[in-house]
N, C-alpha and C positions, 0 to 999 in steps of 0.2 A: 466190484470192490465194495466192501462194507462202508457204510456212512461213518466218519471219524466221530461225528456227533453221537451217533447211536453207541459206538464201541466205548467212548468215554462215559457215557452214562451208565452202560451195563457194569463197567468196572466199579465205578462209584457204588452201584447198589449191591455188588458183590462184597465190597468191604464192608458196607453196613451190616450185612447179613453175617459175615463172618464174626464181627466185633459182637453181634446179638449171641451168638453160638457161644463165644467165649463166656460171656456173662451168665449163660445158663447151664455152663458145664458142671456136671456132677461125676465126671470121670476122673482118671488118674492124672497124674501129673505129666507123664509122658505123652498122653493125649492131648493135654492142654498145650505143652510145647510144640507137638505137631501141628496143631491147628494155628498156633501163633506164628510157627514159620510159613504155614500156607498164606497167613494174613500179610505177613512181611514181603513175601514174594508178589503177592497181589498189589500191594501198595507201591512196590518198587516198579512193578510193570506198568501200572497206571502213571506212575510220575515220569517214566521214561517216554511213554506215548505221548502225555501231555507236553512235556517239555520239549519234544521234538515236533510236534504238531505245527503245521503252516498257519492254521487258524488261531486265533486269540481265544484261550479259555479261561474263564473267571468264573468264582462262585462268590455269592454274596448272601450275608444273612438275611433275615426277615426285617431288619432295619435298613437294608441297602448299604450295608457296610462290607466293601470288599476284603475277603478272606484268603483268596487264593488268586494268582494270576500267573500263567506260564510264561515262557519267554517271548512268544510272539505277542502277547498282550502287553508285556512290559516294553517291548520295543516301539508298539504304537504310541504308547503314552510318554516315552523317554523324554526328559530325564526324570520324570514323576515316579516315585515310589508307590505303587497302587495300594498296596497293602495297607489297610487301615483307614483309607480314603472312602467318602461316600462317593456312589456313582453319581450324585448331583454335583460333585466337585469336578466331574471330568466331562459332563454332558448336560444340557438343559432338557433332555429327555425324561419324563415322568416314569421313573423304572418301577414304581411301588403301584401304581394304579391297577395293574391288571394282575398283581401276585395272588390276592385272594381267590380270584376266579381260577387260576392256574391250579391252586391246591384243591380247591372244590372239584374240579375234573378229576384230579388224581384219586382223591378219596372216593369219587365215583366209578373209578375203573377206567376213566378215560385217560389215556397216556399221552394225548395230543401235546404239541408245543404251540408257543407263540412265536411268531415272526415278526421282526420290527426292523425299521431303518432309523438310525440315529447319527448326530454329529459328535464326533469326539473333538473336545477344544483341548488342544496339545499347548504347552508353554512357548513352542517356537512359532505359534500363530496359524500353522498349517492346518487346514480343514480336512479332517478324515470323515468320510461318509461311509458308516458301518452298518452292514446287515448282520442281524444276530437271531438266533434260534434260542430259547430258552425252555428248560424242563425243571420241573420242582425235585428238590432233595428231601428225602424223609429220613428221620431217625430211626434207629431199630425197632422203635415201638410204632412206627407209621405215623408219627407227628411230623408237622412241617419243620425243616431246619434250614433251609436256604432256596437258593435258585442257581442252577448251572447255566451259564451263558456261554455259546459258542459263536464267535464273531468273525467277520472277514472284512477287510477294508476294501471297498468297492469304488474308491475315489476315482480311479482311472476309468472304470466303467461309466461312471456317471458323467465325467468330463467328455468322454467319447460320444456318450448319447447326447449331450448338449451340443456338441460340434456337429453331430449329425443333424440334429433339429435346426440348427442355425443355417445349415447348407441347404436343407430342403426349403426352409422358408425363403431363402435367397433364390431358390430355383423357382418357387411359385412366383415370386414376384416378377421375376425375368420372364417367365411363361405368360404371366398376365399382360404384360407389355407386349410381347409377340403376338398374342391372340387379338389384342386391340388394335394391332397394326394390320392384322389379316381381315379383320371385320371392316376396317375402314376401307381396304383395298376392294373388298367384295361391294361395299356399298358405292364406291365411286363408278365401278363397273355394272352394278345391278342392283339398283334401291329396293326392288322387291324382294330379291335374295337376302339382302342383308336384315332387312326389317323382319322377314320369316325367320332366320336363324335366331335373331336375338329374343323374339316372342316365343319361339319353340324351346329356347334355353330355358326361359323363365318358367314355362309350362313344366318342363321335364323336371327342373329343380323343385317345383311345388309337389308334383307326383312322388318324386323319391323322398320328399320329407313326408307325405303323407303315408308313405310304406315304411316309413321309420328306418330308412337306411342310415348308416353312419355319416356323420358331417363330412368325413374326407370323401366318400363317394359321391355324396350330394354335390359337393364341390367340383369333382371331376366330371359328373353328368353336366353340369352347368357350362364348364368350359368346353366339353366336347360339343354340346348343343350350339353354342355360339358360333362355331365354325364347322358345323357338320355338312354343309353344302359349299365348302371352300373348293372342292374340286370343280365347280362350275366357272371358276375363273379359267379353265382350259377350252370352255364352249363359247363358241362365236357369240357375241352379244346379240345379233340379229335373230338368233334362234331362242336365247333366254326372254327377249322381249317381244316375240312375234304375237301378234294379237289373234291370229287364227289357230285352227287346228295343226298341230305338228303331225310331219309326215312320218312314215315308219322309220326312215333313216334318222330324221331329226331326233325322234325320241330315243332311238337306239344311243345316239351321241349323249343326249341328256342322261341316260342310265349309267353312262360311263363315269359320271362325276363322283360316285361312291369310291371307285377304285383310284380316279385321279386323287382325290382327296387324301385316301390312305398313302399314296406315294409321295404327296407332299409332306404328310406328318409323320411318316414312319421313323425317321432319323432325329426327330425333335425330342431332346431330353425332357420327360415328364414322369411325374409319380402316379400318372394315370394312363390308362390304355387309350388315349385319344385316339390315335390312328386306327385302332380296330373298332372302337365304336362308330367312328365315321364310316369305316368299311362296311360294316353291319346294319346301319339304320334303315336300310330298305329291305331286310330280310324279314321274313314272316315265320310264324311258328310251324305253320304246315308244309315249309319249303316251297312255297309259291313265290317268295320274294327273289331279289337279285341283289349283288352279281353272283354269289356262290350257292344259291338255293339250300342256305343252312335251315336246321330244323330244331325246334325245342331247346334243349339244353346246350346245343351247339353255338346258340346266341348269347351273348352276354346280357345280363340283366339291365346293363346301362343301355345297351343299344334297343333292348326291347320297350325301355321307358322311351327312348328317343323316338322310336317308331311311332309310338301313339301321339307323342307330343306333336311331331312333325304332321301327321296326318290331320288331326284336329286343327292345328292352326292353319295349314294350307287350305283346308276347305272352308274354313271360316272367314278366310281373309281374301281380298280383291287379287286377282291375277290378270296378266295383260290379255289372256285368252278367254276370260270369264269374269263376271261380277262374283263378289262374295256370296257363299251359300250361307244358309242359317246355321247357327251354332248347333241347334237341336239336330239339324241334318248330319253334322259332323260327329255328333255324339251318337247318333243311332247306327253310324257306320262302325264305330268301335264296338258298340254293344252288340250288334247283330253277327259280328266276327269274333267275338269274344271266345277264346279258347280254341280257335282254328287259326286265324290269321295274327291275332293279337294275344298277349299274355294277359290271362284272367286276372291275376291280382293287380296288374298294372292298369287295366280298363277299369276295374272297380274302383280304384284310387283315384283316377282321373274323373270318373262319373261322380264321386263323392265331392270332389273339388268343387264342381260346376253346379250340380244339382243341390247340395246340401250346406256348401260354405261360400257359395257366391264368388267363386273365382273369376277374374277378368283377365283377358289377355291384354298385356301392355302395350304401350306405344312402340314406335319403331325404333327407340334407342334405348339403352341403359348401359351405365359404365361397366366394363369388364374389370373387376377387382378380385384379389384373392382374399377369402375369408380365413383368418387365423383362429 
């Protein structure tokens, strides 16, 4: 279906061209009448199309005075009579500031339009948010004569967007509280696990920021990181705090925490894939991880970041079964396995943080909150 704005514009130009032809006629009176009849029908066709259009159609002269408004435009501004009013009478938007650039483009053969959003101030105090597209009108001699405006009331869409945004913010606030409760529950059960989650989350947030991910994804990574070992709540406490080496059976139980965490989170409403990040944070790029042996692009970027942060924090911190290793040892681990076990871009970002930007792993606690 052809764009109504484009159709209206073509008809306006057709009328101008026909007028130009009339002025230059050196033919018979019959030819003149024929052309005038064509012009009349073109104007009638344009008028019918314009008056029956759902979108508001206006034209203004170079001084910003409205010279034409179709029925849809008049309905928006009712009970005002738009003809003869300045655009500044019905909106605070500066309609004149971009007009010279519009005509310059037209003279240079660029027929592109400008798109704007503006508020229509109506007498009944209702606020109409309007999206419009403008193109320039030229005389038969190619000189600027005015501007054609095709506008649409998007008030309902804007209100729906605001309602969705408010709902999302409310959901994030509720989710923040839920996650804080989860963190506290893990901390009561196993202080080592709780501290590890929060420090890993902070490092994952820093890596994501260094990689210039969007603020929304960064926040999702931080949230997932703060509960990425939530599945350990299902593991006997004596295994989690065992000071010696774990048996094969005990280690198998430990490895189930990724799946257990996924089961706990899969039905939690969230704007981020928290459950899947938790499920994947022990996967490795070469397929050597667990529990599903995912490879490469099968692994979410958020989970790849979480994997690196998890390993670095775990190696650099004290555990019941061993003292803390040196940070350099942890960084060597991810550097030596870059491109095989760990995502290259993630590892490079992590190394920059520690070696060039003096990043420090934080303490055991920081408040879980939602960034707006």
